C-alpha positions, -999 to +999 in steps of 0.1 A: +561+359+201+527+341+203+531+306+190+496+295+198+479+279+168+442+279+162+431+245+151+399+240+131+374+216+148+375+181+135+348+174+109+316+160+122+313+123+116+281+113+100+257+094+122+262+057+113+232+040+099+217+011+117+193-016+107+159-008+122+129-030+120+103-010+101+078-034+084+061-063+102+055-096+085+018-090+078+025-058+059+052-075+038+030-105+030+001-081+022+023-061-002+037-090-022+003-109-022-012-078-036+013-077-064+006-113-072-032-109-072-031-078-093-010-097-119-034-127-119-064-104-122-050-085-151-038-116-170-070-136-164-092-107-174-073-102-206-075-139-215-111-142-206-106-166-178-135-152-158-136-178-130-100-172-122-106-135-126-135-135-101-116-157-076-086-134-076-109-104-072-125-119-041-090-127-027-081-091-035-111-078-017-103-099+013-067-085+014-080-050+012-104-055+040-076-069+061-054-039+053-080-014+064-084-032+097-046-035+101-043+002+093-064+008+125-051-017+150-019-030+135+018-021+140+029+015+142+042+019+107+011+002+092-014+025+109-030+053+088-027+076+118+011+072+116+018+081+080-011+103+070-005+140+072-020+173+063-015+193+031+011+216+047+033+187+058+030+171+024+039+204+006+069+210+029+082+175+022+076+177-016+091+212-018+122+200+001+125+169-021+123+191-053+149+215-040+172+187-027+170+200+008+176+177+037+144+170+056+130+147+082+112+116+069+096+090+091+111+056+091+079+042+075+060+059+046+071+095+040+042+120+035+041+115-003+043+077+001+014+078+026-008+097+002+001+072-026-008+043-004-043+058+004-049+065-033-038+030-043-060+014-017-089+035-027-086+027-064-081-010-057-112-010-035-132+006-063-119-020-087-127-049-065-162-038-053-173-027-088-163-061-101-188-077-077-217-061-097-202-061-132-211-081-162-195-089-196-227-086-217-226-123-225-230-148-197-206-138-169-219-116-140-203-106-108-215-125-077-236-095-065-249-084-099-283-098-093-288-073-064-289-043-087-307-032-118-291-039-152-284-002-158-266-001-124-246-032-133-237-017-167-225+016-150-204-003-125-190-024-154-179+008-171-162+020-138-145-014-135-133-012-171-118+024-169-107+024-133-081-003-142-063+024-163-061+046-132-048+017-112-021+009-138-011+046-138-007+046-100+013+014-102+036+030-128+041+060-107+048+038-077+075+020-096+090+052-109+090+067-074+109+037-061+135+040-089+138+077-082+146+071-045+170+043-054+189+060-082+187+097-073+183+097-035+203+065-029+175+051-007+164+015-013+127+013-005+122-022-020+146-042+001+130-032+034+096-045+021+113-079+018+135-080+049+114-058+071+145-038+081+156-004+069+191+012+073+184+046+089+200+073+110+168+075+131+177+048+156+160+069+183+126+062+167+129+026+176+113+033+210+083+049+193+076+018+171+052-009+184+047-042+166+014-060+170+014-098+172+012-117+140-015-139+156-038-108+157-030-103+120-039-139+113-072-134+132-080-103+112-072-121+080-096-150+089-122-125+099-119-107+066-122-140+047-153-149+067-169-116+060-163-118+023-175-154+022-208-145+039-212-114+018-210-135-014-229-165-003-257-149+017-264-125-011-279-155-030-309-154-008-318-118-016 
């Protein structure tokens, strides 16, 4: 009599999640400074505090210029080349997300998040630059409004006025997306933007992540500030 028993293989243990450094300090400071400046800009514009509104707009423009530079030479997860993907990759990710299928997602921005970042930066850039040439039909004009014809200034004022609605829509979608990942997917995307660390199974990606010195980020921020300063002040001579 054969007494040999067939034992089922033990269940596979899930790969333990580890804390992986994902976001550098410059990106985190940029993110939360952006939140603050958008809030100040919206509130000051609504209350008619135009000096505060223009100052916050210039700070916002400086931040955006820094972000574009950091997106080229900054840390791995901050670079546009790292998180931007083609339509096929985006569709595959969204289709898998809709169907609840497991799929690979980079430790930084996923394909949908990468697209959202580019859209948000574009809309914010339009808002900040159009404000440079805008006017309020009374006495306040943007610092570069004197460089264009009145009709052009009026057109850019209209863009500045209605683009803010698109900006608010994208901000709302961003908040809803974070809540979706937190509640439905069980993935906290907000905390890593505070601590810089993300709990992930993709520990092996650590060797592919490179973090650029914060001193370089500081230099780029100073450079961005200088460029915006000269843009505004030297325009007075034209």
